[in-house]
N, C-alpha and C positions, 0 to 999 in steps of 0.2 A: 455350638456354631452361632455366629452373630446373625441376627435376623436382617433380611434385606430391607433397607429403608426406601420407601417409595413416597411419591406425592401425586395426587390425582390432578387431572386437567382443570377441574373446577377451581381448586385452590390456586393453581398457577394463573388462571385467567382473572380471578377477582381479588386475590390478596396481594398487596404491594410488597415488592421485594427490593432490597438494597441494590441500587444500580451501580454500574462500573464507575469507579473513581479514576480520574486522570491526573497524573503528575504534570504532564504537559498536555494541554487541551488538544484533542483530536488525533494525537499521534502516539502518546505514551501513557497507557493505562496501568493500573496495578497488575503485576504479573511478571513473567520472565520473558525477556526480549533479547534477540540476537542482533548485534550490529556488526556487519561484515564488510570487508573491503580488502583491497590488495595491500601488501606491505608498504609502509611509508607513504600512503596516500593522504594522510592527515587525519586519521581516525582519532588519535589521542588529542589533537588540538580541538576537535569537535566535542569529544567527551568532556574535556576540561571546561569548555564554554557552557555546555549543558549543565554541568555540576554547579558552576558559578551562578548561572541564572536561577536555577531552582533554589539554591541556598539563600539567594536574595529575594526570591519571589518576583523576579523581573521577567518579562516576556522574552521568548526567543522566536524570531521570525514572525512576530506579531501574534504569537500564540501564548495564552496565559499559562503560568506555572503555579504550582502549589508550593508556597514557601515552606521549607522544612530543613532538617539536618540532612546532610548528604555525606556518604562515604565513597571515596574514590580509591580503589585498589590499583595503584600504578605499579604493576608487578614486573614491568620491563624497564623501569625508570629509576633514577636516583632522586633524592630530595632536591639536590642542586639543579637538576634538569627541570623538575616541576617548578621550582622557584623562578627560573629563567623564563619559563612559559608564562607564569603569572605576571612577571614584569612586562611582557609584551602585549598581553591581552586585557589587562585591567589596571586601574589605579586604586581600586579599593576591594576589600574582601572582608568576610566576617568569620567568626569562630563556629559557624554552622557547617562549614565544609571541612571534612577531615580526610587525611591521606594515610595510606599505608603502602609500603613498598615490598612487603613479604607477608605471606599467610601460609597456613597449612593447606593441604589439598582436600578436595571434596571427600575423598575416602579416608582422610586422616585428620578430621577435626575442624574443617573449615566451617561447617554448619554450626558447631558449638561456639566457635569464635564469633560468628555473626550474631548468634543468639545473645552472647554476653555483651556485644557491642550495642545491640538493640535495647537491652536492659539499661545500659548506661546512657544511651541517647534515644529515648522512646519516641521522639518527634522525627526520627529518620523515616523518610519516604522514598529515598532513592539510593541505590548502591550500584556502582559501576565496577565490573571486574575486567581489567585490561591487562592480560588477555585470558580468555577461557582456557587455553591450552596450559597456562601456568598453574591452574588449580586442578587439572585432571591427572589421572594416573600416568605414570611414566612407562607403563607396559605397552606392548605393541598391539593390544586388543583394540581393534577398530570396528568391532561388530556393532550392529544396530542396537543390540541389548545394552552394550556398554555406553554408547552415545546417549541413548534414551534414558538410561539409569542415572547418569551424571546430571543431565539437564533436569530431569524430574525432581531430583533432590533440591536443586536451586529453586525450581518452580514451586514446590511444596512449601519451602521456607518463605518465598515471596507472598504466596496466597495466604498463608497462615498469619503473617504479620502485616498484610495489606500494604505492601510496598512494591515498588518497581525495581527489578534487577536488570541491568543491561550487561550482557556478556559480550565483550568484543571478540570477534573471531575473524578468521581469514577465509578467502575464497580461492577456488581452484583457478589455475592459470588458463586451462583450456577453455575455449569459447563455447557458449551455448546460447541459443536464441532467448531462452528464459533465464534471466540473471539469477533467479532464486534456485535454479538447479546447480549453481556453481558454489553453493555453500560447502565448505570443506567438511569431510566426514560423511557418514551415512545419513539417510533420511531421518534417522532417529533424533538428530540434533534439531533440525528445523521442525520436525513433527511435534515435538514436545514443547516448543516455544510458543508463546501467545502472539508475538509480533516479530517480524523479521525486517531489518533495515539493510539495504545494500547500497553502499556508496561506490560509484563507479565513474571513472574518467575514460574518455575515448583514447587519450594518450597521456603518459605520465607528465609531459611538458605542459599540458593545458592547465589553466587556472580554474576552469569550471568543471563541475561534476554533477551527476544526477543521483539523487537519493531516492531509491525505490522503497516503498513501505507497503507491507501487506500484513494482515493479522486477523485474529478472531473478533476483536472488538474495534478494529481500526479499518476504515474504508481504504481501499487501494488508492495510493497517491504517488505522485512523482514531483519531487522538489528539485529545481535547478539551483545550484549553489555556486558561489564564486569564492575562492580562497584569496583573501586580500588582507595584507598586513597581519598574518597569522590568525585571521578570523574568517569563519565561513558565513558569508552574507547570502541572504535569499534573493534570487533573481525572479523566480516564478514558482507557483505551486498550483497543481491541478489534481482534482479527484477523478474517480472512474468516469463519472458522467461527462465531465469536461473533456477528458481524454478521448472518449468515444465521439464527442461532437467534433473535436479537432481532426479525428480520423475519417469523419464522414465526408464523402465527395461533395464538392461545391454544387455539382449538378442537382443533387437532391434539394438543396435550399433554393435553387432556381425554380425547380418544379413546384415547391411549396409556395413561393411568391407568385408563380404563374397561375396557380389555382386559387389565389386569394379572392378574386371576384367572380369565380365560375362555380357552377354546380356540377357540370360534367364536361369532359373533353374526350373526343375520340379521334384517332388518327394513327398513322404509322410512326415508327420510331424516327424515321427521317423527318416527318412532319413536326414531331415534337422538338427535335433538335433545332429546326428552323424557328419555331416559336420561341425557343429559349435563347436563340442567337448563339448557340453553342457550336463551334466549328472544330473543336479539338477532340471530340468524342465520336466514336463510330456508333452506328445505329444498334448493333448487337450489344455494345457495352452499356448504352443507356438502358436497354431492356434488362440486362443483368443487374445493374445498379438499382433499378426500380424494384425488382424482385427481392434483392438482398435487404433493402431498407423499408419494404412495405409494412412490416410489422413493428418497426421502431419509429423512425422519424416521420414517415408518411402517416401512420396510424395516430401518432401523437399529435398530428396536425389535422386529424379528422379527414384524411384523404385515403380512399380505397383505390387499389390498383388491380386490374385483371387484364387478361389477354385473350383475344379470339382470332380466328382465321376466316377470311373470306377469299374471293377470287383474286383480290389485290394482294393478299398475303397476310402476315400477322398485323393485327390492329390492337392498339392500346386503348383501354378505357380508364380514365381517371375520374373519380367521383368525389365531390366535396360534400360532407354532411356536417354542418355546424352543431347538430344535436348529438353527434357521436353515438348514434344508436343503430347504425346500419351495418350490414355485412358482418354481424356477429357470428352468423352461421358459416361464414366463409373462411374460418380459421384453417390454415394449411397453405399449400402452394396455390397461387392464383390459378383459377380454372382456365384451360385452353379449350375453347369451343370451336369446332370445325363447322363452318357454315358454307363451305364451298359448293355443296350440292343443293343448297337452298336458293330460292330466288331472292334477289335483293329487295 
């Protein structure tokens, strides 16, 4: 029996390890990645653009790429169709980008084909499989084990050769609040991938789409893209922190500005709304917002929030501490102190 290989925490803490390498900075590291979207949404145009930029070492959406050989498996296309696409999106290309329009399946020699290709082109760092379904088994087995097994074989090959593999895949038509729950197949497909990309339009006639990205080595991001002259152009890009800030109610930022020159403020929710000159929020809503964000935006700006009751009703206490060393013991729900039976 093979001995279990372990590493102790001391070695992990003090010995340098090789860090994750990115083929496209910040969004595409070495590993196996799913790129999902509805049929005919423009996934293949985007894959061709990515392949071109990586093969030339040119940035995409202002993100650096690692110049290398690239293999694009266009398994639903013809060479004539690929040529026509190249005519429309570029005036120059090089011999570092290679195409194939047919391969074996994962269970019938694909990995061996890729291994032979890597031997011939050892500088390859990106392989695109368009589409994943074209290299999977033709049986009706859609179990978790089958999905996980197929993806794991591709991932093992990517990790072993330190390359990125993008497997183009489809999404389900039925809606879900979480776009990542719409990846076609079982959870085994997304569960074994390092990164998942979802390209989604609000309607098929729109020219703009949102590219959602999440992964093990990639921070959650949302990119707004526009399809213009057969090219996906970047409109905006936001990471998790920026998205959270955009979702934060403006009233919280008004409170932060209000406390800028104060050490403490006490009063009712109605009083606070008057101070903020806020007329569109109800008193109970501002109290809820303060409670919801008191451990994030308020604490990040050294503002503590608590609530107490007296004969006038609920009273808010806002405390500003520029040293950021107060209320460390108040972790939890802000205390509600009843002082109605006490003298004022």
